[in-house]
Rosetta silent file (secondary structure, phi, psi, omega in degrees, C-alpha in Angstrom):
SEQUENCE: MRVHTLERLQRLSAAPDEAFRFFSDASNLEAITPPWLRFRIVTERPIVMHQGTLIEYRLRLHGVPIRWLTRIAVFEPDDRFEDVQVRGPYRMWEHSHSFVRSGDGTLMRDLVRYGLPFGMVGELAYVAFVRRDLEQIFDHRREAVASRLGRPEATG
SCORE:     score description
SCORE:     0.000 S_00000001
   1 L     0.000  130.336  175.447  -44.386  -93.864  -70.934 S_00000001
   2 L   -84.906  133.300  178.841  -45.482  -91.159  -68.536 S_00000001
   3 E   -99.523  125.236  177.189  -49.195  -90.388  -68.579 S_00000001
   4 E  -104.047  157.447  178.313  -50.275  -86.797  -68.208 S_00000001
   5 E  -132.807  148.203  171.357  -53.766  -85.511  -67.430 S_00000001
   6 E  -132.595  125.777 -179.616  -55.701  -82.433  -68.142 S_00000001
   7 E  -126.366  138.841  176.288  -59.084  -81.885  -66.473 S_00000001
   8 E  -137.523  135.033  174.916  -61.543  -79.086  -66.996 S_00000001
   9 E  -117.889  140.881 -178.795  -64.902  -78.587  -65.346 S_00000001
  10 E  -145.692  130.905  172.645  -67.393  -76.051  -66.692 S_00000001
  11 E   -90.768  132.925 -176.983  -70.932  -75.195  -65.565 S_00000001
  12 E  -122.691  152.348 -179.973  -73.288  -74.600  -68.386 S_00000001
  13 L   -82.735  -13.302  179.085  -76.826  -73.207  -68.413 S_00000001
  14 L   -74.642  151.312  172.291  -77.843  -75.896  -71.013 S_00000001
  15 L   -69.165  155.393 -177.385  -79.435  -79.145  -69.856 S_00000001
  16 H   -54.053  -41.541  179.904  -77.219  -82.252  -69.959 S_00000001
  17 H   -67.976  -31.704  176.936  -78.958  -83.656  -73.071 S_00000001
  18 H   -68.902  -47.201  178.003  -78.505  -80.380  -74.907 S_00000001
  19 H   -61.933  -45.462  178.678  -74.845  -80.134  -73.911 S_00000001
  20 H   -59.659  -43.468  176.272  -74.295  -83.761  -74.914 S_00000001
  21 H   -58.978  -42.860  179.033  -75.907  -83.183  -78.337 S_00000001
  22 H   -61.218  -49.065 -177.165  -73.677  -80.229  -78.931 S_00000001
  23 H   -73.434  -28.756  178.654  -70.472  -82.045  -78.026 S_00000001
  24 L   -85.421    2.063  171.091  -71.383  -85.282  -79.778 S_00000001
  25 L   -94.849  103.844 -172.487  -71.947  -83.424  -83.052 S_00000001
  26 L   -55.134  -31.669 -175.837  -68.393  -83.660  -84.505 S_00000001
  27 L   -65.429  -25.422  178.900  -68.897  -80.601  -86.725 S_00000001
  28 H   -68.312  -19.011  179.592  -69.060  -78.416  -83.574 S_00000001
  29 H   -61.269  -35.498  177.343  -65.470  -79.311  -82.793 S_00000001
  30 H   -63.565  -38.961 -175.267  -64.281  -77.027  -85.543 S_00000001
  31 H   -72.303  -22.542 -175.016  -66.281  -74.132  -84.002 S_00000001
  32 H  -110.169    7.146  178.280  -64.721  -74.498  -80.531 S_00000001
  33 L   -95.660  138.665 -179.856  -61.085  -75.188  -81.610 S_00000001
  34 L   -57.287  140.082 -177.251  -58.746  -72.192  -81.771 S_00000001
  35 H   -65.935  -23.530  177.958  -58.302  -70.853  -85.266 S_00000001
  36 H   -65.755  -11.222  174.548  -54.466  -70.901  -84.986 S_00000001
  37 H   -84.865  -13.998 -177.332  -54.666  -74.679  -85.212 S_00000001
  38 L    50.847   45.936 -173.725  -56.283  -74.531  -88.678 S_00000001
  39 L   -78.295  131.557  172.193  -58.295  -77.566  -87.495 S_00000001
  40 E  -146.483  146.917  175.485  -60.668  -79.333  -89.948 S_00000001
  41 E   -88.980  130.334 -178.641  -62.519  -82.532  -90.009 S_00000001
  42 L  -106.844   -5.272  175.111  -61.879  -84.557  -93.142 S_00000001
  43 L   -67.336  136.781  179.564  -64.254  -87.425  -92.458 S_00000001
  44 L   -60.584  136.034 -177.734  -67.273  -87.292  -94.799 S_00000001
  45 L  -104.388  155.091    3.424  -70.308  -85.692  -93.144 S_00000001
  46 L   -75.743  149.270  176.024  -72.770  -86.183  -91.636 S_00000001
  47 L   -98.575  117.401  175.221  -70.919  -88.174  -88.982 S_00000001
  48 L   -89.934  114.877 -174.993  -73.148  -90.474  -87.019 S_00000001
  49 L   -81.741  131.895  173.315  -71.718  -90.783  -83.564 S_00000001
  50 L  -166.014  170.356  177.630  -71.796  -94.159  -81.817 S_00000001
  51 L   -58.189  129.364  178.182  -69.276  -96.504  -80.222 S_00000001
  52 L    97.699   -9.364  177.800  -66.716  -97.292  -82.909 S_00000001
  53 L   -59.805  136.027  175.580  -67.182  -94.191  -85.066 S_00000001
  54 E  -105.529  138.464 -179.453  -63.904  -93.089  -86.660 S_00000001
  55 E  -134.542  127.075  176.416  -63.204  -89.373  -87.193 S_00000001
  56 E  -107.557  137.063 -179.971  -60.236  -87.970  -89.095 S_00000001
  57 E  -127.245  162.242  167.946  -58.888  -84.466  -88.650 S_00000001
  58 E  -133.412  145.901 -179.604  -56.121  -82.333  -89.981 S_00000001
  59 E  -156.345  171.701  172.987  -54.513  -79.396  -88.233 S_00000001
  60 E  -124.169  130.921 -179.309  -51.288  -77.454  -88.005 S_00000001
  61 E  -127.147  117.239 -175.265  -49.386  -77.153  -84.803 S_00000001
  62 L    51.968   39.490  178.906  -46.391  -74.800  -84.726 S_00000001
  63 L    80.246   -2.487 -177.143  -46.484  -74.919  -88.521 S_00000001
  64 E   -97.068  124.524  179.525  -46.332  -78.739  -88.641 S_00000001
  65 E   -72.736  137.111 -179.205  -49.182  -80.457  -90.485 S_00000001
  66 E  -131.578  136.386  171.603  -50.749  -83.213  -88.399 S_00000001
  67 E  -105.599  138.954 -174.363  -53.200  -85.937  -89.360 S_00000001
  68 E  -139.431  132.533  176.999  -55.219  -87.351  -86.488 S_00000001
  69 E  -125.802  125.229  178.245  -57.660  -90.312  -86.429 S_00000001
  70 E  -120.583  157.667  176.509  -59.806  -90.909  -83.366 S_00000001
  71 E  -124.129  135.404  176.253  -62.322  -93.634  -82.464 S_00000001
  72 E   -79.084  112.490 -174.310  -65.301  -93.199  -80.239 S_00000001
  73 E   -91.922  -28.671  178.723  -64.595  -95.828  -77.582 S_00000001
  74 E  -136.003  136.283  175.612  -67.546  -95.093  -75.255 S_00000001
  75 E  -146.264  105.046 -179.610  -70.868  -93.556  -76.205 S_00000001
  76 E  -123.588   96.994 -172.365  -73.628  -93.238  -73.582 S_00000001
  77 L   -49.135  138.032  179.930  -76.203  -90.748  -74.853 S_00000001
  78 L    69.085   -6.134 -178.568  -76.830  -87.714  -72.629 S_00000001
  79 L  -110.558  -57.845 -174.670  -74.178  -88.899  -70.123 S_00000001
  80 E  -166.169  157.339  168.745  -70.718  -89.329  -71.564 S_00000001
  81 E  -148.591  157.580 -179.306  -68.507  -90.270  -74.489 S_00000001
  82 E  -137.449  134.316  175.938  -64.852  -90.924  -74.954 S_00000001
  83 E  -109.857  142.458  178.365  -62.590  -90.561  -77.975 S_00000001
  84 E  -129.200  145.530 -178.975  -59.222  -92.304  -78.252 S_00000001
  85 E   -74.228  130.918  170.808  -56.437  -91.682  -80.723 S_00000001
  86 E   -95.755  -41.786  176.717  -55.952  -94.424  -83.322 S_00000001
  87 E  -147.726  136.110  178.187  -53.269  -92.479  -85.187 S_00000001
  88 L   165.550 -159.077 -168.115  -51.820  -89.018  -84.447 S_00000001
  89 L   -82.082   -9.568 -178.867  -49.300  -86.997  -82.580 S_00000001
  90 L  -102.799  155.367  172.251  -49.557  -88.667  -79.186 S_00000001
  91 L   -75.871  -33.909  173.922  -48.394  -92.095  -78.070 S_00000001
  92 E  -144.764  142.162  176.364  -51.682  -92.288  -76.162 S_00000001
  93 E  -147.339  118.179  175.313  -54.780  -89.997  -76.086 S_00000001
  94 E  -132.050  119.320 -174.735  -57.996  -90.681  -74.198 S_00000001
  95 E  -123.379  108.900 -178.532  -60.471  -87.868  -73.927 S_00000001
  96 E  -103.895  143.858  178.088  -63.661  -88.354  -71.950 S_00000001
  97 E  -123.459  121.728  176.109  -66.565  -85.884  -71.896 S_00000001
  98 E  -128.990  155.260 -171.201  -69.209  -86.252  -69.212 S_00000001
  99 E  -134.258  114.334 -176.625  -72.386  -84.301  -68.526 S_00000001
 100 E  -125.400  137.163  177.398  -74.149  -84.195  -65.131 S_00000001
 101 E   -60.536  138.566  179.958  -77.197  -82.202  -64.120 S_00000001
 102 E  -143.377   98.708 -175.703  -76.207  -79.328  -61.798 S_00000001
 103 L    63.471 -125.881  177.744  -79.089  -77.177  -60.642 S_00000001
 104 L   -91.137    7.190 -174.439  -80.778  -75.801  -63.708 S_00000001
 105 E  -138.171 -141.249 -173.479  -77.864  -76.662  -65.988 S_00000001
 106 E  -138.147  142.773  167.646  -74.979  -79.039  -66.461 S_00000001
 107 E  -101.025  115.630 -178.306  -71.560  -79.700  -65.032 S_00000001
 108 E  -102.845  137.517  176.833  -69.437  -80.707  -67.986 S_00000001
 109 E  -126.496  128.160  170.005  -66.127  -82.461  -67.385 S_00000001
 110 E  -104.979  128.625  175.497  -63.356  -82.973  -69.861 S_00000001
 111 E  -130.034  116.043  179.492  -60.700  -85.407  -68.792 S_00000001
 112 E  -114.065  127.434  172.736  -57.732  -86.018  -71.071 S_00000001
 113 E  -114.888  127.359 -177.170  -55.103  -88.693  -70.406 S_00000001
 114 E  -148.724  152.790  175.722  -52.199  -88.578  -72.821 S_00000001
 115 E  -131.439  149.785 -176.978  -48.677  -89.771  -73.282 S_00000001
 116 L  -103.043  150.302  173.647  -46.000  -88.453  -75.595 S_00000001
 117 L   -79.355  176.046  170.638  -43.770  -90.340  -77.998 S_00000001
 118 L    72.431   24.417  172.691  -39.953  -90.141  -78.096 S_00000001
 119 H    52.691 -125.810 -176.159  -39.171  -90.837  -74.432 S_00000001
 120 H   -64.558  -32.554  175.809  -37.224  -88.000  -72.788 S_00000001
 121 H   -62.042  -40.450  174.670  -37.430  -85.827  -75.889 S_00000001
 122 H   -63.397  -39.896  177.563  -41.235  -86.058  -75.648 S_00000001
 123 H   -66.453  -34.461  173.644  -41.054  -85.128  -71.989 S_00000001
 124 H   -65.828  -41.521  176.216  -38.922  -82.123  -72.770 S_00000001
 125 H   -62.910  -36.680  175.397  -41.485  -81.098  -75.358 S_00000001
 126 H   -56.298  -45.692 -177.602  -44.189  -81.513  -72.687 S_00000001
 127 H   -70.874  -39.765 -172.440  -42.384  -79.060  -70.437 S_00000001
 128 H   -73.154  -43.435 -175.044  -41.479  -76.682  -73.286 S_00000001
 129 H  -155.173  -19.537 -174.940  -44.828  -76.391  -75.056 S_00000001
 130 H   -65.805  -49.328 -178.570  -47.226  -79.383  -75.091 S_00000001
 131 H   -58.684  -48.665 -178.978  -48.765  -78.684  -71.674 S_00000001
 132 H   -59.684  -46.674  177.894  -49.092  -74.953  -72.429 S_00000001
 133 H   -58.242  -47.831  178.728  -50.609  -75.613  -75.854 S_00000001
 134 H   -62.557  -39.415  176.528  -53.213  -77.925  -74.471 S_00000001
 135 H   -63.163  -38.481  177.221  -54.128  -75.548  -71.724 S_00000001
 136 H   -66.173  -38.858  178.616  -54.537  -72.749  -74.326 S_00000001
 137 H   -62.323  -50.917 -177.300  -56.678  -74.996  -76.520 S_00000001
 138 H   -72.630  -23.907  171.757  -58.969  -75.872  -73.620 S_00000001
 139 H   -70.064  -39.002  175.424  -59.131  -72.243  -72.438 S_00000001
 140 H   -63.450  -45.733  176.925  -60.314  -71.302  -75.885 S_00000001
 141 H   -56.222  -43.674  179.335  -62.838  -74.141  -75.842 S_00000001
 142 H   -53.657  -49.398 -179.351  -64.175  -72.935  -72.481 S_00000001
 143 H   -66.387  -43.667 -178.060  -64.980  -69.494  -73.927 S_00000001
 144 H   -66.893  -37.825  176.815  -66.345  -70.813  -77.167 S_00000001
 145 H   -69.571  -43.179 -179.067  -68.634  -73.321  -75.377 S_00000001
 146 H   -60.856  -37.080 -179.589  -69.789  -70.702  -72.888 S_00000001
 147 H   -71.197  -18.482 -178.849  -70.831  -68.404  -75.775 S_00000001
 148 H  -103.902  -30.809 -171.945  -72.944  -71.215  -77.240 S_00000001
 149 H  -121.056   -2.459  179.742  -74.218  -73.123  -74.179 S_00000001
 150 L   137.787 -176.102 -171.272  -74.124  -70.776  -71.214 S_00000001
 151 L   -58.193  142.666 -177.127  -72.135  -68.949  -68.614 S_00000001
 152 L   -88.633   60.259  175.356  -68.337  -69.631  -68.444 S_00000001
 153 E   -82.095  106.116  179.249  -68.077  -70.706  -64.819 S_00000001
 154 E   -89.863  134.937  177.144  -64.886  -72.633  -64.585 S_00000001
 155 L  -116.054    0.940  179.548  -64.523  -74.872  -61.588 S_00000001
 156 L  -177.556    0.000    0.000  -61.251  -76.506  -62.339 S_00000001
């Protein structure tokens, strides 16, 4: 399996603890996900985040309904957390979020490591649309986060 990565850095005017609280509140994920995905959390709320928390989502991608279950694998308050796919569209999905003080605000880093199923067919899908879709999703997130937590200074 080939492992792909997507990394995004964003400077926010919010302090690291505020940025961490926003991102570790699972209900905010719906607010920063593009509407075209028709993304919704199906896990009963409120969701208490900690290592081991399971969160189930439903979305539509290119008209295909997708059920996705993730587990919080790492949870270090105010610093970082990581969600990993338990069940979903990827063969592997590891998404870490980290928050580091930068001047008066925060440097937030998203790092996604993922692998696709179906061997060469999955790799063709990566070239045809998966990479582009993920970039568009994270571009949308950047703008949505900036409107809630501060200026949209992208650094990567």
